[in-house]
C-alpha positions in Angstrom: 107.3 5.6 8.7 109.8 3.1 7.5 113.0 4.1 5.7 111.7 2.7 2.4 108.4 4.7 2.6 110.3 7.9 3.4 112.7 7.3 0.5 109.7 6.8 -1.9 108.0 9.9 -0.6 111.2 12.0 -1.1 111.5 10.6 -4.6 107.9 11.5 -5.4 108.4 15.0 -4.1 111.7 15.4 -6.0 109.9 14.3 -9.2 107.1 16.8 -8.7 109.7 19.5 -8.0 111.6 18.7 -11.2 108.4 18.8 -13.2 107.5 22.2 -11.8 111.0 23.5 -12.5 110.7 22.3 -16.1 107.3 23.9 -16.5 108.7 27.2 -15.2 111.7 27.1 -17.5 109.4 26.5 -20.5 107.2 29.4 -19.5 110.3 31.6 -19.0 111.6 30.7 -22.4 108.2 31.3 -24.1 108.0 34.7 -22.3 111.5 35.7 -23.4 110.7 34.9 -27.0 107.4 36.8 -26.8 109.1 39.9 -25.4 111.9 39.7 -28.0 109.3 39.5 -30.8 107.2 42.3 -29.4 107.5 45.9 -30.7 109.2 48.2 -28.2 106.5 50.8 -28.4 103.9 48.2 -27.5 105.9 47.3 -24.3 106.2 51.0 -23.5 102.5 51.6 -24.0 101.6 48.7 -21.8 103.9 50.0 -19.1 102.5 53.5 -19.4 98.9 52.1 -19.2 99.8 50.1 -16.1 101.4 53.1 -14.5 98.4 55.3 -15.1 96.0 52.6 -13.9 97.9 52.1 -10.7 98.1 55.8 -10.2 94.4 56.1 -10.5 93.1 52.9 -8.9 96.0 51.9 -6.6 98.3 49.0 -7.2 96.3 46.5 -5.3 93.2 46.9 -7.4 95.2 46.9 -10.6 96.9 43.7 -9.4 93.5 42.1 -8.6 92.0 43.1 -12.0 95.0 41.8 -13.9 94.9 38.5 -12.0 91.3 38.0 -13.1 92.2 39.1 -16.6 95.0 36.5 -16.8 92.6 33.8 -15.5 89.9 34.7 -18.0 92.1 35.2 -21.0 92.6 31.5 -21.9 88.8 31.0 -21.7 88.2 34.0 -24.0 90.9 32.9 -26.4 89.6 29.4 -26.7 86.0 30.5 -27.2 87.1 33.1 -29.8 89.0 30.4 -31.6 86.0 28.1 -31.5 83.8 30.8 -32.8 86.2 31.5 -35.7 86.3 27.8 -36.5 82.5 27.7 -36.6 82.4 30.6 -39.0 84.6 28.8 -41.5 82.4 25.7 -41.6 
């Protein structure tokens, strides 16, 4: 590869890295706001539930189930919002 092509490739990778870092920073800020606005008892209840579930099922199964849940959640939320919008028409 020529020096110019390598330089362009490095710049593209740097740009992608910067975009990823910005996205992670936005996610971190949104999560911080969400946790600060959540009721402390809710956080404790979720932690207790996670502890009980991992004690019963094992942490690997709990991790797998939670990953699927986080993947499916946006789909369920969007479909529920769509259904609510249809009810109001």
